Each structure stands twice: as C-alpha cells, then as structure tokens.
C-alpha positions in Angstrom: 114.7 123.9 113.1 115.7 121.1 110.6 113.2 118.7 109.1 113.6 115.1 110.0 113.9 112.9 106.9 111.6 109.9 106.9 111.8 106.7 104.9 108.0 106.4 104.6 105.0 108.7 104.5 103.2 109.2 107.8 99.5 108.8 108.1 99.2 112.6 108.6 101.3 113.3 105.5 99.0 110.9 103.5 95.9 112.8 104.7 97.5 116.1 103.5 98.4 114.7 100.1 94.9 113.2 99.7 93.3 116.5 100.6 95.2 118.1 97.7 94.3 115.6 95.1 91.3 115.7 92.7 88.3 113.8 94.1 88.4 110.9 91.5 92.1 110.3 92.3 91.5 110.4 96.0 88.6 108.0 95.8 90.6 105.6 93.6 93.6 105.6 96.0 91.3 105.0 99.0 89.5 102.2 97.2 92.8 100.5 96.2 94.0 100.7 99.8 90.8 99.1 101.0 90.9 96.4 98.3 94.4 95.3 99.1 94.2 96.0 102.8 97.2 98.4 102.9 97.5 101.7 104.8 96.7 104.6 102.5 100.2 106.0 103.0 101.7 102.9 101.5 99.4 103.0 98.5 100.3 106.6 97.8 104.0 105.7 98.0 103.4 102.8 95.6 101.5 105.0 93.2 104.3 107.6 93.1 107.0 105.0 92.9 105.4 103.2 90.0 105.0 106.5 88.2 108.7 107.1 88.5 109.8 103.4 87.9 107.4 100.8 86.6 109.4 98.0 88.2 109.4 99.5 91.7 107.1 98.2 94.5 107.8 101.2 96.7 110.3 104.0 97.1 112.9 101.7 98.5 112.9 99.9 95.1 112.6 103.0 93.0 115.3 103.8 90.5 113.8 106.5 88.3 114.2 105.8 84.6 114.8 102.0 85.0 111.3 101.0 84.0 111.1 103.1 80.9 
C-alpha cells in the first residue's frame, strides 16, 4: 500500500507529533494555537517551516536556506 501525500498535517498527525515532544514544547505550541486561534496542526507546521526558513509563513512558503 502506498502512502498518500498530504499538503497539510492532519489533526491526528498533529496529536502524534505533540505526543512525542517534550512537555514544555507541547505546552508552548498549544498555548500559541489557543492565543492566535489556529488549529494546532497549523501551528506545528508554522513552527517547523519557520525553523527551516525564517521568511516562511507555512510549508507552502518554505524555501529552506532563504531566510538565513
């Protein structure tokens, strides 16, 4: 069976990722999602994208190395 590629994290994927993170990072991501009223999966995507590219808003905008 072949995995289907997705453009965005699913809520289930976000829960799996959150479960693997240290507590302080998980709490910070959830707090940020609550603060800006975004789904947690979007906040996780934005956090990873901004790590890879400081000018990216999300993965669609991400061009690794551009923001360094």
